[in-house]
C-alpha positions in Angstrom: -19.1 -3.6 -19.3 -21.6 -3.0 -22.2 -20.7 0.2 -23.3 -16.9 -0.5 -23.2 -17.0 -3.9 -25.2 -19.8 -2.1 -27.5 -17.0 0.6 -28.3 -14.2 -2.4 -28.9 -16.6 -3.9 -31.7 -17.3 -0.5 -33.5 -13.8 0.3 -33.6 -13.4 -3.0 -35.6 -16.3 -3.5 -37.5 -14.9 -0.1 -38.8 -11.7 -2.5 -40.1 -14.2 -5.0 -41.0 -13.1 -7.6 -38.3 -16.1 -8.6 -35.6 -15.0 -12.2 -33.8 -15.8 -11.8 -30.1 -13.8 -9.7 -27.7 -12.0 -12.5 -25.6 -11.1 -9.7 -23.2 -13.7 -7.3 -21.9 -12.5 -4.3 -23.4 -9.9 -5.6 -25.4 -9.7 -5.1 -29.0 -8.9 -8.5 -30.8 -5.9 -8.5 -32.6 -4.3 -10.5 -35.3 -1.6 -10.6 -37.9 -4.2 -8.7 -40.8 -5.4 -6.6 -38.6 -2.4 -5.6 -36.1 -1.0 -2.4 -38.0 -3.9 -1.2 -39.3 -5.4 -0.7 -36.0 -2.5 0.3 -33.4 -1.4 3.0 -36.2 -4.7 5.2 -35.5 -3.8 5.2 -32.1 -1.1 7.4 -30.0 -0.6 4.5 -28.0 -1.7 1.0 -28.4 -0.8 -2.0 -25.5 -0.9 -5.0 -26.3 -1.0 -8.6 -24.8 0.2 -11.2 -26.4 -1.1 -14.6 -24.7 -2.3 -18.4 -25.3 -5.7 -18.3 -28.0 -8.0 -18.4 -24.4 -6.3 -16.9 -21.8 -7.4 -17.1 -18.0 -6.5 -16.1 -14.4 -5.8 -13.4 -12.5 -2.8 -11.6 -14.9 -6.0 -11.5 -17.7 -8.1 -10.3 -15.4 -5.5 -7.4 -14.1 -5.1 -7.0 -17.5 -9.1 -6.5 -18.5 -9.4 -3.7 -15.4 -6.8 -2.3 -17.4 -9.1 -2.1 -20.7 -12.0 -0.8 -18.6 -10.4 1.9 -17.1 -8.8 3.2 -20.0 -12.2 2.7 -22.0 -12.6 6.1 -22.3 -9.7 7.7 -23.7 -9.8 8.0 -27.4 -5.1 8.1 -27.6 -5.1 4.4 -26.2 -5.9 1.4 -27.5 -5.5 -1.9 -25.3 -5.3 -4.6 -27.6 -5.0 -8.8 -27.8 -3.4 -10.9 -29.5 -4.2 -14.8 -29.1 -1.1 -17.2 -29.9 -1.7 -20.8 -30.9 1.3 -23.1 -31.1 -0.7 -25.6 -33.0 -2.9 -26.2 -36.1 -2.6 -23.3 -38.4 -0.4 -21.6 -35.9 -2.6 -18.5 -35.7 -0.7 -15.3 -35.0 2.7 -17.5 -34.4 4.2 -14.9 -36.6 3.0 -11.9 -35.3 4.7 -12.6 -31.9 7.8 -13.8 -33.3 8.3 -10.3 -35.3 8.8 -8.9 -31.3 10.7 -11.9 -30.1 8.2 -13.3 -28.3 7.9 -17.1 -26.8 5.0 -19.1 -25.4 7.0 -19.2 -22.3 6.6 -15.7 -22.1 3.1 -15.2 -22.3 1.4 -13.2 -21.0 4.1 -10.1 -22.9 2.5 -6.8 -22.7 3.9 -4.0 -25.3 2.9 -0.7 -25.9 3.1 0.6 -28.8 3.9 4.7 -29.2 3.5 6.5 -32.0 6.4 8.3 -33.3 8.7 5.8 -31.3 10.2 3.2 -33.3 10.1 0.2 -31.3 7.7 -0.8 -28.3 8.2 -0.7 -25.0 7.7 -3.9 -22.6 6.2 -4.1 -19.3 8.6 -5.7 -16.9 7.3 -5.0 -13.4 7.0 -8.8 -11.6 4.1 -7.8 -10.0 1.5 -7.7 -13.0 -1.5 -5.8 -11.9 -3.5 -3.2 -13.1 -1.8 -0.6 -11.3 1.7 -1.4 -12.3 0.2 -1.8 -16.0 -1.4 2.1 -15.9 2.4 3.3 -14.4 3.9 1.9 -17.3 1.7 3.5 -19.9 1.7 6.5 -18.2 5.2 6.9 -18.1 6.1 5.4 -21.7 2.8 6.9 -23.5 2.7 10.1 -21.3 -1.4 9.4 -21.7 -2.8 9.8 -18.0 -4.5 7.0 -16.7 -5.4 7.4 -12.9 -4.3 5.6 -10.3 -6.9 4.6 -7.5 -7.1 7.6 -5.1 -5.0 9.9 -7.7 -6.1 13.3 -9.5 -5.4 14.2 -12.8 -4.8 17.4 -12.4 -2.6 17.2 -9.3 -0.6 14.2 -11.1 0.3 17.3 -13.9 1.6 19.4 -11.5 3.6 16.0 -9.9 5.3 15.7 -13.4 6.0 19.2 -13.6 7.4 19.6 -10.1 9.8 16.6 -10.2 11.4 17.8 -13.7 12.1 21.4 -12.4 14.8 23.0 -10.4 14.0 24.5 -6.9 12.9 27.7 -8.3 10.6 26.1 -10.8 8.9 23.4 -8.2 8.8 26.3 -5.7 6.4 28.2 -7.9 4.5 24.7 -9.1 4.1 24.3 -5.4 2.4 27.6 -5.4 0.0 26.3 -7.7 -0.9 23.3 -6.4 -1.6 25.1 -3.3 -4.2 27.5 -5.4 -5.9 24.5 -7.2 -6.2 23.0 -3.4 -8.2 25.8 -2.6 -10.2 25.1 -5.6 -10.9 21.6 -5.5 -14.7 20.3 -4.7 -15.3 17.5 -1.7 -14.2 16.5 1.2 -12.4 13.5 -0.4 -10.5 15.1 -3.0 -9.3 18.0 -0.7 -7.8 15.5 1.7 -6.0 14.1 -1.7 -5.0 17.5 -2.9 -3.7 18.1 0.0 -1.4 15.1 0.1 0.3 16.3 -2.8 0.9 19.3 -1.4 2.4 18.4 1.7 4.4 15.7 -0.9 5.6 18.6 -2.0 6.6 20.9 0.7 8.5 17.5 1.9 10.1 17.1 -1.4 11.7 20.7 -1.3 12.6 20.5 2.1 14.6 17.4 2.2 15.2 16.4 -1.5 13.9 14.5 -3.9 15.4 11.3 -1.7 12.3 11.6 0.4 9.9 9.6 -2.2 12.2 7.0 -2.8 12.3 6.9 1.4 8.1 7.3 2.2 7.7 4.9 -0.6 9.6 2.3 1.3 8.1 3.1 4.6 4.2 3.2 3.3 4.7 -0.4 1.5 6.3 -1.7 4.6 2.9 -0.5 6.6 1.2 -1.8 3.5 2.7 -4.9 3.9 2.0 -5.3 8.1 -1.0 -6.2 10.5 -3.1 -3.5 8.9 -7.2 -3.3 8.6 -7.9 -3.3 5.5 -9.9 -0.1 5.3 -6.1 1.0 6.5 -4.3 -0.8 3.8 -6.9 0.9 1.5 -5.5 4.4 2.5 -2.1 3.4 2.4 -2.3 2.7 -1.4 -3.7 5.2 -2.2 -0.8 7.2 -1.0 1.0 5.2 -2.0 -0.4 5.9 -5.7 -0.1 9.8 -5.3 3.7 9.5 -4.1 4.0 7.1 -7.4 2.8 9.8 -9.3 6.1 12.0 -8.4 8.0 8.9 -10.5 8.5 9.1 -14.3 10.4 7.2 -16.3 12.1 9.3 -19.4 10.0 8.9 -22.7 
């Protein structure tokens, strides 16, 4: 993780801010650095939280920061808010209507979009955070078991009409043939078969299949099987995209 922290500190040093990083891979922001820093990125996810956060949600956010460490267009930041003493960053939280009882709150600032998006999923996990960033910013952050090339094809596929989908399916099949390694080939096969099912049964197939796989994950299955089902679920979710 040293290189992740170092990269963040390099950015901070550029802006003359060198306090210690609280969340691994996160850039600490305050009232004075916030606007300067986030304006340099295509998208910036920022967690507003207590000054010294801890717990599972904080750890999940750290995993998001680690996954995004090599994405130059995306900043993962953190604002520590104090409700005592000089009440550091309380003014910044108030700017976005954030109250202490709401912590942690993740806002996504996208270049060219006036108001930030708010992460609202009750299941605060790195997977859902990645989906949130990807769907609102268009920046790809891979979910476990997914392939970026096929994720991008899935976006085009679900956005197209029936004839366009048939054409994109052919692209996906050709890309499948070019995929190296048995693991990636198996993953590519899932994307292609999902596209075929959608062509055959319509987009309702995705919702039906999502529910089926989620039910299986919640049942009595081995850890290995659960991991396999979660990867399949991640691929299915790549066919779900909110409008930006």
